[in-house]
N, C-alpha and C positions, 0 to 999 in steps of 0.2 A: 513732565507727564510720563508715567510709567509705560514701558514697552510691554506689549502683550507677548505671550509665548509665540504666537503666529508671526508677529513682526520679527522677533529674534530668529526664528527658523528661516524666514524668507531672506533676511540679511545674511545668514550663514550660508544659505544655498548660493546666493549671488556672489559672495566672496569666494566660495569654492570654485564656482564656474570661472571667475576672473583668474584665480591662481592657475587653473588648468589651462586656460587660454595662454597665459603668460609663459607657462612652462613649455607648451608646444611651440610657441613663437621662438623661444630661446633655443630649443633643440633644432628647429629648422634653420635658424641663423648659423648655428655651429656647423651643421651639416653642409650648408652652402659654402662656408669659409673653408672647411676641410677639402671640399671638392675643388675650390679655386686653387688651393695649395697643391693639390695633386696635379691639376692641369699645368700649373707653373713649373712644377718639378719635372714633369714629362718634357716640357718645352726646353728646360735646362739640359736635360739628358740628350735631346735631339741636337741642340746647339753644340754640346760637347762632342758628340759623335761627328758632327760636321767639321768641327775644328780638327779633330783627330784625322779625319779623311783628308782634309786639305793639307795638313802637315805631312801626311804620309805620301803625298804625290811626288813624282819624280821632279816635276817643275812646280814647286810650290811658291805661290805668291805670298810674300810676307804679310802684305796688307790683309789678304783674305783670311789667313790663319789668325792674325791678331784680332780681326773683327769678330770672327766666330768664337774665339776664346773669350773675348770681352762680353759677347752676348750671353755665352754660357754662364759666366760669372754673375752677370746682372740677373738672369732668370733664376739662378740658384739662390741669390740673395732675396729676390721677391718671394720665392717659394718658402724660404725659411722664415721670413717675416710674417707671411700670412699664416703659416702653420703655428707660429708662436702665438699669434692673435687668436687662433682657433682653440688653442689649448689653455688660453687665459693667462698667457705670459705677462704682457704689459697691459693691465686693465686700467681704463680711464675711470676717474671718479666723477 
């Protein structure tokens, strides 16, 4: 059965609305991922500063320095991975 012009027009409007919703959803997801990467990056910077302060002390406990340095490295790795995901680095299919 042939489609009327009104049917085609309605279908086109529905498709356009769906595309717009999907686009907004994708932008929102990307923004959230970038925000998470920023938070993780700041946490890494704070951990690095803490490690630097612990190492600079007159009586520095090796365990405290190593722990803070390890945490800084871990947070930096998380931040980099998240930022990569936000920029479309390793996309899943």
